[in-house]
C-alpha positions as a Python dict, from the first residue, in 0.01 Angstrom:
ca = {
    (1, 'X'): (0, 0, 0),
    (2, 'X'): (275, 248, 92),
    (3, 'X'): (621, 262, -66),
    (4, 'X'): (936, 437, 43),
    (5, 'X'): (1213, 464, -214),
    (6, 'X'): (1551, 597, -97),
    (7, 'X'): (1845, 682, -324),
    (8, 'X'): (2176, 755, -158),
    (9, 'X'): (2463, 715, -404),
    (10, 'X'): (2808, 744, -253),
    (11, 'X'): (2923, 1105, -257),
    (12, 'X'): (2587, 1239, -375),
    (13, 'X'): (2290, 1403, -203),
    (14, 'X'): (2036, 1144, -84),
    (15, 'X'): (1678, 1162, -209),
    (16, 'X'): (1361, 977, -113),
    (17, 'X'): (1000, 946, -221),
    (18, 'X'): (704, 826, -17),
    (19, 'X'): (393, 719, -206),
    (20, 'X'): (73, 542, -109),
    (21, 'X'): (-238, 416, -283),
    (22, 'X'): (-441, 673, -86),
    (23, 'X'): (-283, 947, -300),
    (24, 'X'): (11, 1043, -80),
    (25, 'X'): (315, 1148, -286),
    (26, 'X'): (599, 1323, -102),
    (27, 'X'): (967, 1363, -171),
    (28, 'X'): (1278, 1485, 9),
    (29, 'X'): (1630, 1594, -87),
    (30, 'X'): (1917, 1608, 168),
    (31, 'X'): (2018, 1384, 452),
    (32, 'X'): (1814, 1569, 715),
    (33, 'X'): (1498, 1587, 503),
    (34, 'X'): (1523, 1221, 396),
    (35, 'X'): (1544, 1116, 762),
    (36, 'X'): (1237, 1327, 838),
    (37, 'X'): (1050, 1172, 544),
    (38, 'X'): (1134, 822, 670),
    (39, 'X'): (980, 906, 1008),
    (40, 'X'): (678, 1067, 839),
    (41, 'X'): (635, 763, 613),
    (42, 'X'): (634, 528, 913),
    (43, 'X'): (371, 743, 1086),
    (44, 'X'): (160, 749, 769),
    (45, 'X'): (164, 369, 748),
    (46, 'X'): (9, 357, 1098),
    (47, 'X'): (-254, 623, 1017),
    (48, 'X'): (-344, 564, 650),
    (49, 'X'): (-717, 523, 603),
    (50, 'X'): (-669, 249, 343),
    (51, 'X'): (-441, 42, 564),
    (52, 'X'): (-649, 76, 881),
    (53, 'X'): (-969, -9, 693),
    (54, 'X'): (-814, -320, 538),
    (55, 'X'): (-662, -433, 870),
    (56, 'X'): (-1004, -401, 1036),
    (57, 'X'): (-1157, -612, 759),
    (58, 'X'): (-887, -876, 798),
    (59, 'X'): (-939, -889, 1174),
    (60, 'X'): (-1315, -941, 1140),
}
């Protein structure tokens, strides 16, 4: 449902994108911002309406 793609080539500025089937599409450039996006992506996975709805259906 949610994907996090990180690119960190040696000697280059790291970049990351966070996308989700709910429509989320965020990106970050720089070490500090990529780390923040990773934390934000993890929080989104816990709060995403698509994921929580599906988990409730699976639990039923």
